MARBA-3410 file (N, C-alpha, C, O; in Angstrom, 1 decimal):
107
45.2,-11.7,-22.6,45.0,-11.3,-21.2,43.9,-10.2,-21.1,43.0,-10.2,-20.3 ~ 44.1,-9.2,-22.0,43.2,-8.1,-22.0,41.8,-8.5,-22.4,40.8,-8.0,-21.8 ~ 41.6,-9.4,-23.3,40.3,-9.9,-23.7,39.6,-10.6,-22.6,38.4,-10.5,-22.4 ~ 40.4,-11.4,-21.8,39.8,-12.2,-20.7,39.3,-11.2,-19.6,38.3,-11.4,-19.0 ~ 40.1,-10.1,-19.4,39.7,-9.1,-18.4,38.5,-8.4,-18.8,37.6,-8.1,-18.0
38.3,-8.1,-20.1,37.1,-7.4,-20.6,35.9,-8.3,-20.5,34.8,-7.8,-20.1 ~ 36.0,-9.6,-20.7,34.9,-10.5,-20.6,34.5,-10.7,-19.1,33.3,-10.7,-18.8 ~ 35.5,-10.7,-18.3,35.3,-10.8,-16.8,34.5,-9.6,-16.3,33.5,-9.7,-15.6 ~ 34.9,-8.4,-16.8,34.2,-7.2,-16.4,32.8,-7.1,-16.9,31.9,-6.6,-16.3 ~ 32.6,-7.6,-18.1,31.3,-7.7,-18.7,30.3,-8.5,-17.9,29.2,-8.1,-17.6
30.8,-9.7,-17.5,29.9,-10.6,-16.7,29.7,-10.0,-15.3,28.6,-10.2,-14.7 ~ 30.6,-9.3,-14.7,30.4,-8.7,-13.4,29.4,-7.6,-13.5,28.5,-7.5,-12.7 ~ 29.5,-6.8,-14.6,28.5,-5.7,-14.8,27.1,-6.3,-15.1,26.1,-5.8,-14.6 ~ 27.0,-7.4,-15.9,25.8,-8.0,-16.2,25.1,-8.6,-14.9,23.9,-8.4,-14.7 ~ 25.9,-9.2,-14.0,25.4,-9.7,-12.8,24.9,-8.6,-11.9,23.8,-8.7,-11.3
25.6,-7.5,-11.8,25.2,-6.4,-11.0,23.9,-5.8,-11.5,23.0,-5.4,-10.7 ~ 23.7,-5.6,-12.8,22.5,-5.1,-13.3,21.3,-6.0,-13.0,20.2,-5.6,-12.6 ~ 21.5,-7.3,-13.2,20.5,-8.3,-12.9,20.1,-8.3,-11.4,19.0,-8.4,-11.1 ~ 21.1,-8.2,-10.6,20.9,-8.2,-9.1,20.1,-7.0,-8.7,19.2,-7.1,-7.9 ~ 20.4,-5.8,-9.2,19.7,-4.6,-8.9,18.3,-4.6,-9.4,17.4,-4.2,-8.7
18.1,-5.1,-10.6,16.8,-5.0,-11.2,15.9,-6.1,-10.6,14.7,-5.8,-10.5 ~ 16.3,-7.2,-10.2,15.4,-8.2,-9.7,15.8,-8.8,-8.4,15.4,-9.9,-8.1 ~ 16.6,-8.0,-7.6,17.0,-8.5,-6.3,15.9,-8.7,-5.3,14.7,-8.3,-5.6 ~ 16.2,-9.2,-4.2,15.2,-9.5,-3.2,14.5,-8.3,-2.6,13.4,-8.4,-2.1 ~ 15.1,-7.1,-2.8,14.4,-5.9,-2.3,13.3,-5.4,-3.2,12.5,-4.6,-2.8
13.2,-6.0,-4.4,12.2,-5.5,-5.3,11.0,-6.5,-5.4,9.9,-6.1,-5.8 ~ 11.2,-7.7,-5.0,10.1,-8.7,-5.1,9.2,-8.7,-3.9,9.7,-8.5,-2.8 ~ 8.0,-8.9,-4.1,7.0,-9.0,-3.0,6.8,-10.4,-2.6,7.2,-11.3,-3.3 ~ 6.3,-10.6,-1.4,5.9,-11.9,-0.9,4.6,-11.8,-0.2,4.0,-10.7,-0.2 ~ 4.2,-12.8,0.5,2.9,-12.7,1.2,3.0,-11.8,2.4,2.0,-11.3,2.9
4.2,-11.6,2.9,4.4,-10.7,4.1,5.1,-9.4,3.8,5.1,-8.6,4.7 ~ 5.7,-9.3,2.7,6.4,-8.1,2.3,5.9,-7.6,0.9,5.7,-8.3,0.0 ~ 5.8,-6.2,0.9,5.4,-5.6,-0.4,6.6,-5.3,-1.3,7.7,-5.0,-0.8 ~ 6.4,-5.4,-2.6,7.4,-4.9,-3.5,7.4,-3.4,-3.5,6.5,-2.8,-2.9 ~ 8.4,-2.7,-4.1,8.4,-1.3,-4.1,7.2,-0.7,-4.8,6.6,0.3,-4.3
6.8,-1.3,-5.9,5.6,-0.9,-6.6,4.3,-1.0,-5.8,3.5,-0.1,-5.8 ~ 4.2,-2.2,-5.1,3.0,-2.4,-4.3,3.0,-1.4,-3.1,1.9,-0.9,-2.8 ~ 4.1,-1.0,-2.5,4.2,-0.1,-1.5,3.7,1.3,-2.0,2.9,2.0,-1.3 ~ 4.1,1.7,-3.2,3.7,3.0,-3.7,2.2,3.0,-4.0,1.5,3.9,-3.7 ~ 1.7,1.9,-4.6,0.3,1.8,-4.8,-0.5,1.9,-3.6,-1.5,2.6,-3.5
-0.1,1.2,-2.5,-0.8,1.2,-1.2,-0.7,2.6,-0.6,-1.7,3.0,0.1 ~ 0.4,3.3,-0.8,0.4,4.7,-0.2,-0.6,5.6,-0.9,-1.2,6.4,-0.3 ~ -0.7,5.4,-2.2,-1.7,6.2,-3.0,-3.1,5.8,-2.5,-4.0,6.7,-2.3 ~ -3.4,4.5,-2.4,-4.7,4.1,-1.9,-5.0,4.7,-0.5,-6.1,5.2,-0.3 ~ -4.1,4.6,0.4,-4.3,5.1,1.7,-4.6,6.6,1.7,-5.5,7.0,2.4
-3.9,7.4,0.9,-4.2,8.8,0.8,-5.6,9.1,0.2,-6.3,9.9,0.7 ~ -6.0,8.3,-0.8,-7.3,8.5,-1.4,-8.4,8.1,-0.4,-9.4,8.7,-0.4 ~ -8.2,7.0,0.3,-9.2,6.6,1.3,-9.4,7.6,2.4,-10.5,7.9,2.8 ~ -8.2,8.2,2.9,-8.3,9.2,3.9,-9.1,10.4,3.4,-9.9,11.0,4.1 ~ -8.8,10.8,2.1,-9.6,11.9,1.5,-11.0,11.6,1.4,-11.9,12.5,1.6
-11.3,10.4,0.9,-12.8,10.0,0.7,-13.5,10.0,2.1,-14.7,10.5,2.1 ~ -12.9,9.6,3.1,-13.6,9.6,4.4,-13.7,11.0,4.9,-14.8,11.4,5.4 ~ -12.7,11.8,4.8,-12.8,13.2,5.2,-13.8,14.0,4.4,-14.5,14.9,5.0 ~ -13.9,13.7,3.1,-14.9,14.5,2.3,-16.3,14.0,2.4,-17.2,14.7,1.9 ~ -16.5,12.9,3.0,-17.9,12.4,3.2,-18.6,13.2,4.3,-18.0,13.4,5.3
-19.8,13.8,4.0,-20.4,14.7,4.9,-20.8,14.0,6.3,-20.8,14.7,7.3 ~ -21.0,12.7,6.2,-21.4,12.0,7.5,-20.1,11.5,8.2,-20.0,11.6,9.4 ~ -19.3,10.8,7.4,-18.1,10.2,8.0,-17.0,11.1,8.3,-16.0,10.6,8.9 ~ -17.0,12.3,8.0,-15.9,13.3,8.1,-15.3,13.2,9.5,-15.6,14.0,10.4 ~ -14.4,12.2,9.6,-13.7,12.0,10.9,-12.2,12.0,10.7,-11.7,11.5,9.6
-11.5,12.5,11.6,-10.0,12.5,11.6,-9.4,11.4,12.5,-8.2,11.2,12.4 ~ -10.3,10.8,13.3,-9.7,9.8,14.3,-9.6,8.4,13.7,-9.1,7.5,14.4 ~ -10.0,8.3,12.4,-9.9,6.9,11.8,-8.5,6.8,11.2,-8.0,7.6,10.4 ~ -7.8,5.7,11.6,-6.5,5.4,11.1,-6.7,4.4,9.9,-7.4,3.5,9.9 ~ -6.0,4.7,8.8,-6.1,4.0,7.6,-4.7,3.3,7.3,-3.7,4.0,7.2
-4.7,2.0,7.1,-3.5,1.2,6.7,-3.9,0.4,5.6,-5.0,-0.2,5.5 ~ -3.0,0.3,4.6,-3.2,-0.5,3.4,-2.0,-1.5,3.2,-0.9,-1.1,3.3 ~ -2.4,-2.7,2.9,-1.4,-3.7,2.5,-1.9,-4.6,1.4,-2.8,-5.3,1.5 ~ -1.2,-4.4,0.2,-1.6,-5.1,-1.0,-3.0,-4.9,-1.4,-3.7,-5.9,-1.7 ~ -3.5,-3.7,-1.2,-4.9,-3.4,-1.6,-5.9,-3.6,-0.6,-7.1,-3.2,-0.8
-5.6,-4.2,0.5,-6.5,-4.5,1.6,-6.4,-3.3,2.6,-5.3,-3.1,3.2 ~ -7.5,-2.6,2.8,-7.5,-1.4,3.7,-8.1,-1.8,5.0,-9.1,-2.5,5.1 ~ -7.4,-1.4,6.1,-7.9,-1.6,7.4,-8.2,-0.3,8.1,-7.3,0.6,8.1 ~ -9.4,-0.1,8.6,-9.8,1.1,9.2,-9.8,0.8,10.7,-10.5,-0.1,11.2 ~ -9.2,1.7,11.5,-9.3,1.5,13.0,-9.4,2.9,13.6,-9.2,3.9,13.0
-9.7,2.9,14.9,-9.9,4.2,15.6,-11.3,4.2,16.2,-12.0,3.2,16.3 ~ -11.7,5.4,16.6,-12.9,5.6,17.3,-13.8,6.6,16.5,-13.4,7.6,15.9 ~ -15.1,6.2,16.4,-16.1,7.0,15.7,-17.3,7.2,16.7,-17.4,6.5,17.7 ~ -18.2,8.2,16.3,-19.3,8.5,17.2,-20.5,7.6,17.1,-21.2,7.5,18.1 ~ -20.6,6.9,16.0,-21.8,6.1,15.8,-21.5,4.9,14.8,-20.6,5.0,14.0
-22.3,3.9,14.9,-22.2,2.8,13.9,-22.4,3.3,12.4,-21.9,2.8,11.5 ~ -23.3,4.4,12.3,-23.6,4.9,11.0,-22.3,5.6,10.4,-22.0,5.5,9.2 ~ -21.6,6.3,11.2,-20.3,6.9,10.8,-19.3,5.8,10.4,-18.6,6.0,9.3 ~ -19.2,4.7,11.1,-18.3,3.7,10.8,-18.7,3.0,9.4,-17.9,2.8,8.6 ~ -20.0,2.8,9.2,-20.5,2.3,8.0,-20.2,3.2,6.8,-19.8,2.7,5.7
-20.4,4.5,7.0,-20.1,5.4,5.9,-18.6,5.5,5.6,-18.2,5.6,4.4 ~ -17.8,5.3,6.6,-16.3,5.3,6.4,-15.9,4.1,5.6,-15.1,4.1,4.7 ~ -16.5,2.9,5.9,-16.3,1.7,5.2,-16.7,1.9,3.7,-16.0,1.5,2.8 ~ -17.9,2.4,3.5,-18.4,2.6,2.1,-17.5,3.6,1.4,-17.2,3.4,0.2 ~ -17.0,4.7,2.0,-16.1,5.6,1.4,-14.8,4.9,1.0,-14.3,5.2,-0.1
-14.3,4.0,1.8,-13.1,3.3,1.5,-13.3,2.4,0.3,-12.4,2.2,-0.5 ~ -14.4,1.7,0.3,-14.7,0.7,-0.8,-14.9,1.4,-2.1,-14.6,0.8,-3.2 ~ -15.2,2.7,-2.1,-15.4,3.4,-3.3,-14.1,3.8,-4.0,-14.1,4.3,-5.2 ~ -13.0,3.7,-3.3,-11.7,4.1,-3.9,-11.2,3.0,-4.8,-11.2,1.8,-4.5 ~ -10.7,3.4,-6.0,-10.2,2.4,-6.9,-8.9,1.8,-6.4,-8.1,2.4,-5.8
-8.8,0.5,-6.6,-7.7,-0.3,-6.2,-7.9,-1.0,-4.8,-7.1,-1.8,-4.4 ~ -8.9,-0.6,-4.1,-9.2,-1.3,-2.8,-9.8,-2.7,-3.1,-10.9,-2.8,-3.8 ~ -9.2,-3.7,-2.6,-9.7,-5.1,-2.8,-10.6,-5.5,-1.7,-11.6,-6.2,-1.9 ~ -10.3,-5.0,-0.5,-11.1,-5.4,0.7,-11.0,-4.3,1.7,-10.0,-3.6,1.8 ~ -12.0,-4.2,2.6,-12.0,-3.2,3.7,-12.2,-4.0,5.0,-13.2,-4.7,5.1
-11.3,-3.9,5.9,-11.4,-4.5,7.2,-11.8,-3.4,8.2,-11.0,-2.4,8.4 ~ -12.9,-3.6,8.9,-13.4,-2.6,9.8,-13.0,-2.9,11.3,-13.5,-3.9,11.8 ~ -12.1,-2.2,11.8,-11.6,-2.4,13.2,-12.0,-1.2,14.0,-11.4,-0.9,15.1 ~ -13.0,-0.4,13.6,-13.3,0.9,14.3,-14.2,0.5,15.5,-15.0,-0.4,15.5 ~ -14.1,1.4,16.5,-14.9,1.2,17.7,-15.8,2.5,17.9,-15.3,3.6,17.5
-17.0,2.3,18.4,-17.9,3.4,18.6,-17.6,3.9,20.1,-17.5,3.1,21.0 ~ -17.4,5.2,20.2,-17.1,5.8,21.5,-18.3,5.7,22.4,-18.3,6.2,23.5
END
């Protein structure tokens, strides 16, 4: 009886470890990011914001940056088309950026 109980506990523990390690909360899909992808995108977003702010022409704070699976979307208002173009170029220069979608509007 004790051996059967030990085997049962072993399989329950094995199941729990497998479920935690590879459960649905960890896997990404086309509409949801995995935990690792979310962290990568957070880093990319921060680097893109810094690149735009540090650019002498594009230095704008009104641009919203969102990243999903390496695709960066820029939105908000800028003063000129040149500023928008520089913001897009600054975003493209960041490592890990796969694509930049420009949704910015000129005031």
